[in-house]
N, C-alpha and C positions, 0 to 999 in steps of 0.2 A: 138679715133677709138679703144683705148683698146690695140694696137698692141705692142710689146716690141721694143724699139729705141734701146737700147744697153746691152751689157752684159759684167759686168766688173769681169773677171776672175782672181784668183790670191789669195785670201784668202785661209788659209786651216784650220782655226778655224770659228767658227760661228760669224757672222758680227753682232754685237750688236748695232750699231749706226753709224748713217750718218749726214753729214752736207753739206752745199752748201758755198763755198768760193766766195766774192765777184765777183771774176773774172772767174766765172764759172765752176772752178774745182770742184771736189768733196771728201770730206774725208770720210773714213770709219774705224771703230775700230772692233778689231774682237778679240775673247778671246781663251782661252787654245785648243792647244798647242802653237797657234801663239803669243799671247800677244803684237799685234803691230797694227799700223794703217798705211794706205795707202791714197796717194793724186793720184787723177785720172784726166785724161784728158777726158772730158764727149763727145769732139767731136769724138775722134777713139777709146777711151776705154783703153789706154794705161795707165799702173801704170807709174807714174812719180816719185814717191819716198815712201820709205818704213821707217818707223820709229818706230823701235823694242825694244826701250828701257823700255817698261812696265815691271813690275815685276810679274803682274797678269792682269785678265781679263779687257779689254778695255772695259769699261760701258758707257762713255759718252764722247762726243767730241761736243765743240761749237767753232763757229768761230768769233772772235772779228771784227767791223767794220774796223779796220787796215789790216785785214788779217791774224793776228796771231791767231794760234790753241792751244785752252787750251784741253788737254783730261786727263781723269781720270780712275783709275783702282782700283780692289779691289784686294788685294795681300797682301805680307807680309810688305808692307811699305803703303800701301792706299793713293795713290801720286796723286796728280794734278801736271801736267806738262804744261807749256807753251812754245810755239815753234814759233822761228822767221819765218817771212814772207821769201819765197823763189822763 
């Protein structure tokens, strides 16, 4: 019916990407000045984890069938990172 179900507040940089994990959690990546991404509980809107180790804008995030998260950034290292399940 078009109504908002949840608001996930906490990023202080622009949100550039989101992906859904197999267990229903959501991950979102943000750009400058934050340069991190977060894992959210969609049921209650809580931020479960902040992964701040990027050196530039987080531009993409993907989730493997195993639940591992891959995130990429544009920065000094132009890095792709793979994160363990948690």
